[in-house]
C-alpha positions as CSV (number, residue, x, y, z in Angstrom):
1,M,0.0,0.0,0.0
2,E,2.8,2.4,0.9
3,R,4.6,1.6,-2.3
4,S,1.5,2.3,-4.4
5,L,1.1,5.7,-2.7
6,W,4.7,6.5,-3.3
7,R,4.3,5.7,-7.0
8,I,1.2,7.9,-7.3
9,S,3.1,10.7,-5.6
10,K,6.0,10.3,-7.9
11,I,3.7,10.4,-11.0
12,K,2.0,13.5,-9.7
13,G,5.4,15.2,-9.2
14,L,6.5,14.3,-12.7
15,F,3.2,15.6,-14.1
16,I,3.6,18.9,-12.3
17,L,7.2,19.3,-13.5
18,L,6.0,18.6,-17.1
19,V,3.3,21.2,-16.9
20,F,5.8,23.7,-15.5
21,L,8.3,23.0,-18.4
22,I,5.5,23.5,-21.0
23,F,4.6,26.8,-19.4
24,V,8.2,28.0,-19.5
25,I,8.5,27.1,-23.2
26,M,5.3,28.9,-24.1
27,M,6.4,32.0,-22.3
28,Y,9.8,31.9,-24.0
29,Q,8.1,31.6,-27.5
30,H,5.7,34.4,-26.6
31,N,8.6,36.7,-25.6
32,L,10.4,36.0,-28.9
33,N,7.5,37.7,-30.7
34,Q,7.6,40.8,-28.6
35,P,9.4,44.0,-29.7
36,V,13.0,43.9,-28.6
37,G,14.0,46.1,-25.6
38,P,13.0,47.1,-22.1
39,V,9.8,48.9,-23.3
40,A,7.3,47.1,-25.5
41,H,4.9,49.9,-26.4
42,S,5.1,53.6,-27.2
43,L,3.1,56.2,-25.4
44,I,-0.1,56.6,-27.3
45,I,-3.1,58.6,-26.2
46,E,-6.1,57.3,-28.1
47,N,-9.3,59.2,-29.2
48,D,-8.2,62.7,-28.2
49,G,-9.0,64.1,-31.6
50,L,-5.5,65.6,-31.9
51,N,-4.2,63.7,-34.9
52,G,-4.9,64.2,-38.6
53,E,-4.7,67.0,-41.2
54,L,-7.4,69.1,-39.5
55,V,-5.2,69.7,-36.5
56,S,-3.0,72.8,-36.8
57,Q,0.7,72.7,-35.8
58,E,-0.1,75.6,-33.5
59,D,-3.3,74.2,-31.9
60,R,-3.1,75.1,-28.2
61,R,-4.5,71.7,-27.2
62,L,-1.8,70.0,-29.2
63,I,0.9,72.1,-27.5
64,T,-0.5,71.2,-24.1
65,K,-0.6,67.5,-25.0
66,I,3.1,67.6,-25.9
67,R,4.1,69.5,-22.8
68,T,2.1,67.2,-20.5
69,N,2.8,63.8,-22.0
70,Y,5.7,63.9,-24.4
71,L,8.4,66.0,-22.9
72,Y,10.6,64.4,-20.3
73,P,12.6,67.1,-18.4
74,P,16.3,67.1,-17.8
75,P,17.6,65.6,-14.5
76,P,18.8,67.9,-11.7
77,G,22.1,69.5,-12.4
78,D,23.9,67.5,-9.7
79,V,23.0,64.2,-11.4
80,P,26.0,63.0,-13.4
81,L,25.9,61.6,-16.9
82,N,25.7,57.8,-17.0
83,L,27.6,57.0,-20.1
84,T,28.8,53.6,-21.3
85,D,32.1,55.1,-22.4
86,P,32.7,58.4,-20.6
87,E,36.3,58.6,-21.9
88,E,35.2,59.0,-25.5
89,F,35.8,62.6,-26.4
90,D,33.4,63.0,-29.2
91,T,30.7,60.4,-30.1
92,S,29.8,62.0,-33.4
93,M,31.4,61.1,-36.7
94,G,32.7,64.7,-36.9
95,Q,29.5,66.6,-37.2
96,S,29.8,68.3,-33.7
97,Q,33.3,69.5,-34.5
98,V,32.1,71.2,-37.7
99,V,29.2,72.7,-35.9
100,K,31.5,74.0,-33.1
101,R,33.7,75.8,-35.7
102,L,30.8,77.2,-37.6
103,L,29.2,78.7,-34.5
104,K,32.6,80.0,-33.3
105,Y,32.7,77.8,-30.2
106,K,29.4,79.1,-28.9
107,R,28.5,78.3,-25.3
108,N,25.1,77.5,-23.9
109,G,23.5,76.9,-27.3
110,F,20.3,75.0,-28.0
111,F,20.1,71.9,-30.1
112,I,17.5,69.4,-31.4
113,E,18.6,65.9,-32.3
114,C,16.0,63.7,-34.0
115,G,17.0,60.0,-34.3
116,A,18.8,60.4,-31.0
117,L,19.1,56.6,-30.5
118,D,20.3,56.0,-26.9
119,G,21.7,59.5,-26.4
120,E,25.3,58.3,-26.6
121,I,26.1,56.1,-29.6
122,R,27.1,58.4,-32.5
123,S,25.3,61.3,-30.8
124,N,25.9,64.5,-32.7
125,T,25.1,66.7,-29.6
126,L,26.7,65.0,-26.6
127,Y,30.0,66.8,-27.2
128,L,28.3,70.2,-27.3
129,E,26.4,69.4,-24.1
130,R,29.4,68.1,-22.2
131,Y,32.1,70.6,-23.2
132,L,30.2,73.8,-24.2
133,G,27.2,73.7,-21.9
134,W,24.5,73.3,-24.5
135,S,21.0,72.0,-23.8
136,G,18.2,71.0,-26.1
137,L,15.8,68.3,-27.1
138,L,16.5,64.6,-28.0
139,I,13.7,62.9,-30.0
140,E,13.6,59.1,-30.3
141,G,10.8,57.2,-31.8
142,D,11.8,53.6,-30.8
143,P,10.6,53.1,-27.2
144,S,13.3,50.6,-26.5
145,N,16.0,53.1,-27.5
146,F,14.2,55.8,-25.5
147,A,14.4,53.6,-22.4
148,L,18.1,53.3,-22.8
149,M,18.4,57.1,-23.3
150,V,16.6,57.9,-20.1
151,H,19.3,56.2,-18.1
152,K,22.1,58.3,-19.7
153,H,20.9,61.3,-17.7
154,R,21.5,63.7,-20.6
155,K,21.1,67.4,-19.7
156,A,18.3,67.8,-22.3
157,W,14.6,67.4,-22.7
158,L,13.7,63.9,-24.1
159,S,10.7,62.9,-26.1
160,Q,9.4,59.4,-26.8
161,A,7.9,60.4,-30.2
162,C,8.9,61.0,-33.8
163,L,8.9,64.0,-36.1
164,S,5.9,64.0,-38.3
165,L,6.3,63.6,-42.1
166,K,3.3,65.8,-42.6
167,P,2.5,69.3,-41.3
168,Y,0.1,67.8,-38.7
169,P,0.4,65.2,-35.9
170,S,-0.2,61.5,-36.6
171,I,0.3,58.0,-35.3
172,V,2.5,55.8,-37.4
173,S,3.8,52.3,-37.4
174,F,7.5,52.5,-36.5
175,K,10.0,49.7,-37.5
176,Q,12.3,48.9,-34.6
177,N,15.8,48.3,-35.7
178,F,18.1,50.0,-33.2
179,N,20.2,52.6,-35.1
180,M,18.2,52.1,-38.3
181,G,14.6,52.3,-37.0
182,Q,12.2,54.3,-39.1
183,V,8.6,55.2,-39.9
184,S,7.3,52.3,-42.0
185,D,4.7,52.1,-44.8
186,Y,2.4,49.9,-42.7
187,P,-0.7,51.5,-41.2
188,A,-0.8,52.2,-37.5
189,G,-2.4,49.5,-35.5
190,H,-1.1,46.4,-37.3
191,S,0.4,43.7,-35.2
192,R,3.5,42.5,-37.2
193,S,6.4,41.7,-34.9
194,G,9.2,44.3,-34.7
195,F,6.8,47.2,-35.3
196,V,5.3,49.5,-32.8
197,D,2.9,52.4,-33.1
198,V,4.5,55.8,-32.3
199,Q,3.1,59.3,-32.0
200,C,4.6,61.9,-34.3
201,F,4.5,65.7,-34.0
202,P,5.6,68.5,-36.4
203,L,8.9,70.0,-35.3
204,Y,7.3,73.4,-35.0
205,S,4.8,72.1,-32.4
206,F,7.7,70.8,-30.3
207,L,9.3,74.3,-30.5
208,L,6.1,76.0,-29.4
209,A,5.8,73.5,-26.5
210,L,9.4,74.5,-25.4
211,N,8.8,78.2,-26.0
212,Q,11.9,78.1,-28.3
213,T,11.9,79.1,-31.9
214,T,15.6,79.6,-32.3
215,I,17.7,76.5,-32.8
216,D,21.5,76.8,-33.0
217,Y,21.9,73.3,-34.3
218,F,19.4,70.8,-35.7
219,S,20.6,67.2,-36.2
220,L,18.3,65.2,-38.4
221,D,18.8,61.5,-39.1
222,V,15.5,59.6,-39.8
223,E,16.6,57.0,-42.3
224,G,15.3,58.5,-45.5
225,A,12.5,60.8,-44.4
226,E,14.6,63.9,-43.8
227,L,13.2,65.9,-46.7
228,D,9.6,65.1,-45.7
229,V,10.4,66.4,-42.2
230,L,12.1,69.6,-43.4
231,Q,9.1,70.4,-45.7
232,T,6.8,70.5,-42.7
233,I,8.7,73.4,-41.1
234,P,7.2,76.9,-41.4
235,W,10.6,78.5,-42.0
236,S,9.4,82.0,-41.7
237,K,8.6,81.4,-38.0
238,V,11.8,79.7,-36.9
239,N,15.5,80.5,-36.9
240,I,17.6,77.4,-37.4
241,K,21.2,78.4,-37.8
242,V,23.1,75.1,-38.6
243,L,21.8,71.7,-39.6
244,S,23.3,68.3,-40.2
245,V,21.0,66.2,-42.4
246,E,21.6,62.6,-43.5
247,F,21.2,62.3,-47.2
248,I,22.0,58.7,-48.1
249,H,18.6,57.0,-47.7
250,G,16.2,59.6,-49.1
251,P,14.2,58.3,-52.1
252,Q,14.2,61.7,-53.7
253,G,18.1,61.7,-53.8
254,K,20.5,64.1,-52.1
255,D,20.3,66.7,-54.9
256,A,16.6,67.2,-54.1
257,L,17.5,67.7,-50.5
258,Q,20.3,70.2,-51.2
259,N,18.2,72.1,-53.7
260,Y,15.3,72.5,-51.3
261,M,17.6,73.8,-48.5
262,E,19.3,76.2,-51.0
263,S,15.8,77.6,-51.9
264,L,15.4,78.5,-48.3
265,G,18.7,80.4,-48.1
266,Y,21.0,77.6,-46.7
267,R,24.2,76.3,-48.3
268,V,26.1,73.1,-47.8
269,V,29.5,74.0,-46.2
270,E,30.7,70.5,-45.6
271,T,29.9,66.9,-46.2
272,V,30.6,64.5,-43.4
273,T,31.1,60.9,-44.5
274,H,32.4,57.8,-42.7
275,S,33.1,54.2,-43.7
276,N,30.3,51.6,-43.4
277,N,27.8,54.4,-43.9
278,L,28.2,55.5,-40.2
279,A,27.8,59.1,-41.5
280,N,26.5,60.6,-44.7
281,D,25.5,64.1,-43.7
282,F,25.3,67.6,-45.3
283,I,26.3,70.3,-42.9
284,L,24.2,73.4,-43.8
285,I,24.4,77.0,-42.6
286,K,21.9,79.8,-43.0
287,D,23.4,82.6,-45.1
């Protein structure tokens, strides 16, 4: 009798172990299908009526929405940077050194960097912040990259969003691919693995939310959508002194990008390139 009870107990134990192993395997397979990174979903506010072509870039409700939900303030001044490689003098591929010279070593300037990645790897603005006291806004659409950027303690505003490709706010499907993430052609709301819905705002709306219409340096690297972003800007209402704009992925070609900026009174003063396509940027200055 005791032997029979022992066998029954052993079978129950094996059964429980088998169920546990099946559960672990199912959870592992489920996690493989989730977006990579510490944050799985972007910040999306549904059904607020503040997306679409009927919403003006200057809509007061939109500006309040950005200020309230999409601007992460800089940490207190006594919080040190938390960099992976604090000994690296300049993380950019040369852009920040050109900008420094063009602006005559200006101190306490204001930057915007879109496509900010984790706030350190190949950042075009980190040098200006660390050594010349600049501040600004870092915009990153991929929520996984944004989570990494928060922990760097950059002395700048952060936004978990993207720059709109149209002159109005919209929600898009964003392809997560670390340093090559981009707005995709898929409609928002689809469930394909590796894509996440992201809120986009026009650059001018961000500037109004920050009460800042003068930008000393604008770094734009959005994997081919640069010209679309630039065409949303009401140039008569802003003062952008120097830009670095990636030109390699744009479907219209780099000549279209250069011609558009020249029509606005900007000229290419230098081209920054690097092996393995780590940099393919025009540096433009306002005449």
